C-alpha positions as CSV (number, residue, x, y, z in Angstrom):
1,M,0.0,0.0,0.0
2,T,1.2,3.5,-0.8
3,L,-0.1,6.5,1.2
4,A,0.1,10.2,0.4
5,V,-0.1,12.4,3.5
6,S,-0.6,16.1,3.6
7,S,-1.2,18.7,6.3
8,S,-2.8,21.2,3.8
9,G,-5.2,18.9,1.9
10,F,-5.2,17.8,-1.7
11,S,-6.7,19.3,-4.9
12,D,-9.4,17.5,-6.8
13,P,-7.0,16.6,-9.6
14,A,-4.5,15.2,-7.1
15,V,-7.2,13.1,-5.5
16,K,-8.3,11.7,-8.9
17,K,-4.7,11.0,-9.9
18,A,-4.0,9.2,-6.7
19,S,-7.1,7.1,-7.1
20,S,-6.1,6.1,-10.6
21,V,-2.7,4.7,-9.5
22,D,-3.9,3.1,-6.2
23,I,-2.5,5.7,-3.8
24,E,-4.5,6.2,-0.7
25,I,-5.0,9.8,0.5
26,R,-4.6,10.9,4.1
27,T,-4.7,14.4,5.7
28,V,-3.4,15.5,9.1
29,S,-5.1,18.6,10.6
30,D,-5.0,20.4,13.9
31,V,-8.2,20.4,15.8
32,A,-9.7,22.1,18.9
33,A,-9.5,20.7,22.4
34,E,-13.3,20.4,22.4
35,D,-13.1,17.6,19.9
36,F,-11.0,15.5,22.3
37,R,-13.0,16.1,25.5
38,Q,-14.9,12.8,25.2
39,W,-11.8,10.6,25.4
40,L,-8.8,12.7,26.3
41,A,-9.2,12.9,30.1
42,V,-5.7,14.4,30.7
43,Q,-4.3,17.6,29.5
44,H,-0.9,17.3,31.2
45,V,1.6,14.5,31.7
46,V,4.1,14.4,34.6
47,L,7.7,14.2,33.3
48,D,9.7,12.4,36.0
49,V,13.4,12.5,35.2
50,R,16.3,10.9,37.0
51,E,19.7,11.8,35.5
52,W,23.2,10.8,36.3
53,S,26.6,12.0,35.1
54,L,30.1,10.6,35.7
55,S,32.2,12.7,38.0
56,E,35.1,10.3,38.8
57,L,36.5,6.9,37.9
58,A,39.3,5.2,39.8
59,L,40.6,1.6,39.5
60,E,42.5,-0.7,41.9
61,L,44.4,-3.4,40.0
62,Y,45.7,-6.8,41.0
63,D,49.6,-6.9,41.1
64,A,50.0,-3.7,39.0
65,P,53.0,-1.4,39.8
66,E,52.3,2.0,41.3
67,D,53.4,3.8,38.2
68,A,51.1,1.9,35.9
69,E,48.7,4.1,33.9
70,L,46.1,3.5,31.3
71,V,47.6,3.4,27.8
72,P,47.3,6.7,25.9
73,A,44.7,5.3,23.6
74,S,42.4,4.5,26.6
75,Q,43.0,7.8,28.2
76,E,42.1,9.6,25.0
77,S,39.0,7.5,24.5
78,F,37.9,8.3,28.1
79,R,38.5,12.1,27.6
80,E,36.4,12.0,24.4
81,R,33.6,9.6,25.3
82,G,33.5,9.5,29.1
83,H,31.2,6.8,30.5
84,L,30.9,5.3,26.9
85,A,34.7,4.8,26.5
86,P,35.3,1.0,26.0
87,I,38.3,0.8,28.3
88,F,37.4,-2.4,30.1
89,I,38.2,-5.9,28.6
90,R,36.5,-9.1,29.6
91,R,39.1,-11.8,30.1
92,V,37.0,-14.7,28.9
93,D,36.4,-13.4,25.3
94,G,38.2,-10.0,24.9
95,K,34.9,-8.1,24.7
96,R,35.1,-4.5,25.6
97,F,32.9,-2.6,28.1
98,H,32.3,0.9,29.3
99,V,31.1,2.5,32.6
100,E,27.5,2.5,31.5
101,N,27.6,-1.3,30.9
102,L,28.8,-1.6,34.5
103,L,26.1,0.6,35.9
104,I,23.4,-1.4,34.0
105,E,24.8,-4.6,35.6
106,W,24.8,-2.9,39.0
107,C,21.1,-2.1,38.7
108,K,20.3,-5.6,37.6
109,R,22.1,-7.1,40.7
110,R,21.4,-4.4,43.3
111,G,18.6,-2.2,42.1
112,T,18.8,1.5,41.2
113,F,21.6,3.6,42.5
114,F,19.3,6.6,42.9
115,P,18.4,7.0,46.6
116,D,14.7,7.1,47.6
117,D,15.1,10.5,49.3
118,L,16.6,12.3,46.3
119,P,14.7,15.6,46.2
120,P,12.7,16.2,42.9
121,D,13.8,19.8,42.6
122,G,16.7,19.1,40.1
123,S,19.5,19.7,42.7
124,R,22.5,17.4,42.3
125,I,23.9,15.1,44.9
126,R,27.1,13.0,44.8
127,R,27.2,9.2,45.3
128,N,30.2,6.9,45.2
129,L,29.8,3.3,44.0
130,H,32.5,0.6,44.8
131,Q,32.5,-2.7,43.0
132,P,35.0,-5.4,44.0
133,L,35.8,-7.9,41.3
134,D,37.3,-11.4,41.4
135,R,40.5,-12.0,39.4
136,S,40.2,-12.9,35.7
137,L,36.9,-11.0,35.1
138,L,37.8,-7.6,33.8
139,Q,41.2,-6.0,32.9
140,V,42.6,-2.8,31.5
141,E,45.5,-2.0,29.3
142,T,48.2,-0.1,31.1
143,T,51.7,1.3,30.2
144,K,53.1,-1.7,32.2
145,G,50.9,-4.4,30.6
146,N,47.4,-5.7,31.1
147,F,46.2,-6.2,34.7
148,D,43.0,-7.5,36.2
149,I,40.7,-5.0,38.0
150,H,40.3,-5.5,41.8
151,I,37.9,-2.7,42.7
152,I,36.1,-0.1,40.5
153,H,35.3,3.2,42.1
154,I,32.7,5.2,40.3
155,G,31.7,8.8,41.4
156,L,28.3,10.0,40.1
157,W,26.3,13.2,40.1
158,L,22.6,12.4,40.5
159,S,19.5,14.5,40.1
160,H,15.7,14.1,40.1
161,S,13.2,16.5,38.6
162,K,9.4,16.6,38.0
163,A,7.5,18.8,35.8
164,L,4.0,19.1,34.3
165,V,4.0,19.1,30.5
166,P,1.0,20.5,28.7
167,V,-0.4,19.0,25.5
168,S,1.5,20.5,22.6
169,R,-0.7,19.5,19.7
170,L,-4.1,17.9,19.0
171,A,-4.4,16.5,15.5
172,Q,-6.8,14.4,13.3
173,Y,-5.7,11.9,10.7
174,S,-8.4,11.4,8.0
175,D,-9.0,9.8,4.6
176,T,-11.0,11.4,1.8
177,S,-14.3,10.9,3.5
178,S,-13.9,10.8,7.3
179,P,-11.6,11.0,10.3
180,L,-9.6,7.9,11.2
181,V,-7.4,8.7,14.1
182,Q,-7.1,11.4,16.7
183,T,-3.7,12.2,18.2
184,A,-2.5,14.1,21.3
185,E,1.2,15.0,21.5
186,W,3.4,16.2,24.3
187,N,7.0,17.5,23.8
188,L,8.6,15.9,26.8
189,R,12.2,17.0,26.1
190,D,14.3,18.2,23.3
191,K,13.6,15.7,20.4
192,V,11.5,13.4,22.7
193,K,7.8,13.3,22.0
194,L,4.9,11.4,23.6
195,S,1.9,10.6,21.5
196,L,-1.5,9.2,22.3
197,H,-3.3,7.8,19.3
198,R,-7.0,6.8,19.3
199,K,-8.7,5.0,16.4
200,L,-12.1,6.5,16.0
201,E,-13.8,3.3,14.7
202,S,-12.7,0.9,17.4
203,G,-11.7,3.2,20.2
204,E,-8.4,1.5,20.5
205,T,-5.7,3.8,22.1
206,R,-2.0,3.4,21.6
207,V,0.9,5.2,23.4
208,V,4.1,6.0,21.4
209,V,7.3,7.6,22.5
210,T,9.5,8.9,19.6
211,L,13.1,10.2,19.5
212,E,13.6,12.6,16.6
213,D,16.9,12.8,14.8
């Protein structure tokens, strides 16, 4: 199936041409809030955001000399990519990992690292995580050779914020004869959009979160 979609409608010749070559016509138009009152019970959504950023990373290594440092390539990668720098190496297969991989694993094993009493006003607090490791699990490349990691110390800045987000757009998706779908949209954050779609014929409602490029 081929669809032609417009936000400004189609001329009669365009509709006839589309019909002759089996192209289905759709239009998207903004509508008033009154058209949504029967089904859209909420005008605001609550955006609840928990964010973290890396403030510090320190490693204790098994058997490494005191003057051992990460190789220059790993240091450069960490400066450029931070928590996404693949500086850790899994001994069993050589696969590389970064700090975010470790934090995901932390959450799987211990639950979230965000404290329950973190105030929702956007203020930042510092938390330090310490993860001991057995030998032969992860290693790093140093100027004195590769050494297994004994303890990983991760310093994090944490914040929590809540905000009411009003509906940003109400739209209707129609074919040439009747409306098909009504959509409510909320711009949650830069490039992040929440959409609520309701099919008029069945009443089915679908929630979609999209990340725009």
